[in-house]
C-alpha positions in Angstrom: 32.6 -178.7 157.4 31.1 -177.4 160.7 33.3 -174.5 160.7 31.9 -173.8 157.2 28.5 -173.8 157.9 29.0 -171.5 161.2 30.7 -169.1 158.7 28.0 -169.3 156.2 25.5 -168.6 159.4 27.9 -165.6 160.2 27.9 -164.1 156.7 24.2 -164.7 156.5 23.5 -162.9 159.7 26.0 -159.8 159.2 24.2 -159.7 155.3 20.6 -159.6 157.2 21.9 -157.1 159.9 23.0 -154.8 156.9 20.2 -154.9 154.8 17.8 -154.3 157.9 20.0 -151.4 158.6 19.7 -150.0 155.1 16.1 -150.5 155.2 15.5 -149.1 158.2 17.6 -145.7 157.3 16.3 -145.2 154.1 12.7 -145.5 155.0 13.2 -143.0 158.1 15.4 -140.5 155.7 12.2 -140.8 153.1 10.0 -139.8 156.0 12.1 -137.3 157.3 12.3 -135.5 153.6 8.2 -135.0 153.9 8.1 -134.4 157.7 9.3 -130.8 157.6 6.7 -127.9 156.5 7.6 -126.5 152.9 8.3 -122.9 152.3 5.4 -120.9 150.6 8.0 -119.5 148.1 10.5 -122.3 147.6 10.2 -126.0 147.0 12.0 -128.7 148.9 14.9 -128.6 146.2 15.4 -125.0 146.8 14.3 -123.8 143.4 11.5 -121.1 143.1 8.0 -122.5 142.9 5.0 -120.9 141.2 2.9 -118.9 143.3 -0.4 -118.8 141.4 -1.7 -118.2 137.8 -2.6 -115.1 136.1 -6.1 -114.0 134.8 -4.8 -115.2 131.3 -4.4 -118.4 132.4 0.3 -118.2 132.5 1.7 -118.7 135.9 3.2 -116.3 138.1 6.4 -116.6 140.3 7.3 -115.7 143.7 9.9 -113.0 142.4 7.4 -111.9 139.6 6.4 -108.1 139.6 8.1 -104.6 141.0 10.2 -104.5 144.4 11.1 -101.1 145.5 14.2 -100.9 147.5 16.8 -98.4 149.1 20.7 -98.6 148.7 23.2 -97.1 151.3 26.8 -97.0 150.1 29.8 -97.5 152.4 31.4 -94.8 154.5 28.5 -92.5 154.4 28.9 -91.9 150.6 25.2 -91.5 149.9 22.1 -93.4 149.7 19.1 -93.4 147.2 16.0 -95.2 146.3 15.6 -97.9 143.6 13.0 -100.2 142.1 13.5 -103.5 139.8 10.9 -105.4 138.1 11.5 -109.1 137.5 10.2 -111.7 135.2 11.2 -115.0 136.7 11.5 -118.4 134.5 13.0 -121.1 136.8 15.8 -120.0 138.5 16.9 -116.9 135.7 15.9 -113.3 136.5 15.2 -110.4 133.9 13.9 -107.1 134.1 14.6 -103.4 134.5 16.1 -101.2 136.9 15.1 -97.9 137.9 17.4 -95.8 139.9 18.4 -92.4 140.8 22.2 -93.1 139.2 21.5 -91.7 135.8 24.0 -94.1 134.0 21.9 -97.1 135.3 18.6 -95.9 135.2 16.5 -97.8 133.0 19.0 -100.5 132.6 18.1 -104.3 132.0 18.4 -106.6 134.9 19.6 -110.2 134.4 20.4 -112.6 137.5 19.5 -115.8 139.1 17.8 -117.0 142.3 18.6 -120.3 143.9 16.8 -121.4 147.2 16.8 -117.8 149.1 20.1 -116.5 147.6 19.6 -113.8 145.2 22.1 -112.4 142.4 21.5 -110.1 139.7 22.8 -107.0 137.8 22.7 -104.4 135.3 25.1 -102.9 132.7 24.5 -99.8 130.9 27.1 -98.2 128.9 30.2 -98.1 131.1 27.9 -98.6 134.4 27.5 -101.7 135.8 25.8 -103.0 139.6 26.0 -106.3 140.9 23.2 -107.0 143.8 23.7 -110.1 145.8 21.5 -111.4 149.0 18.7 -113.2 150.2 15.0 -113.0 149.6 12.8 -114.2 152.4 9.0 -114.0 151.4 8.0 -110.4 150.3 11.7 -108.8 151.5 15.0 -109.1 150.3 18.5 -107.6 151.1 22.4 -108.0 150.8 25.3 -106.2 149.5 26.1 -104.5 145.9 29.0 -103.4 144.2 29.1 -100.8 141.1 31.6 -99.6 138.6 33.1 -96.2 139.9 31.0 -95.7 142.7 31.5 -97.0 146.8 30.1 -100.7 147.5 27.4 -101.0 150.2 24.1 -102.3 151.3 20.6 -102.4 149.8 17.2 -103.8 150.7 13.8 -104.3 148.8 10.0 -105.2 149.4 7.8 -106.4 147.0 5.6 -103.6 145.8 
C-alpha cells in the first residue's frame, strides 16, 4: 500500500512539473510574439498590410502604385529601364509593365508577395519575363529570366 501511495505522489509531482513547464513556456512564447517590433509594410504573419486609405474610402496596399526600375543582363548583354504599376489584393499582384523591350511593353503583370518575397511576371505573345526578389519598404530587387533574352538582375523603387 505504501509503495502505491509513493507512486501516486510521484506521478502527481511529475504531472505538476510538466504542467507548470507547459504553462510557463506558453506564456513565454505568447509574450515573445508581441515583444518584437512589427514592420510597417508587413504583418507578423508575413502578409502585406494596408498602408492607408484612399480619399474615396478604399484602402491602399503597401505595393500599390508605380515602381520605376532598371534591369541589367548577365555578361554585359544589355541594360534598360522599366516601370511596373501594381494593384495588390492580399498576396496577389496585378498590373502593367512598361519596358523598352518591344514584345513586353504594356504587358499585363501577375504575381504574388509573401512577406518580403516578391514574384511577378508578364507574358505577351511569345515573350515572357519572370521577376523574383525581395521588397524592403519602398525598394525591391532581385533576378529575372526572359524568353529569348539573357537573364540578369533588376532593382526598382516606388515612384
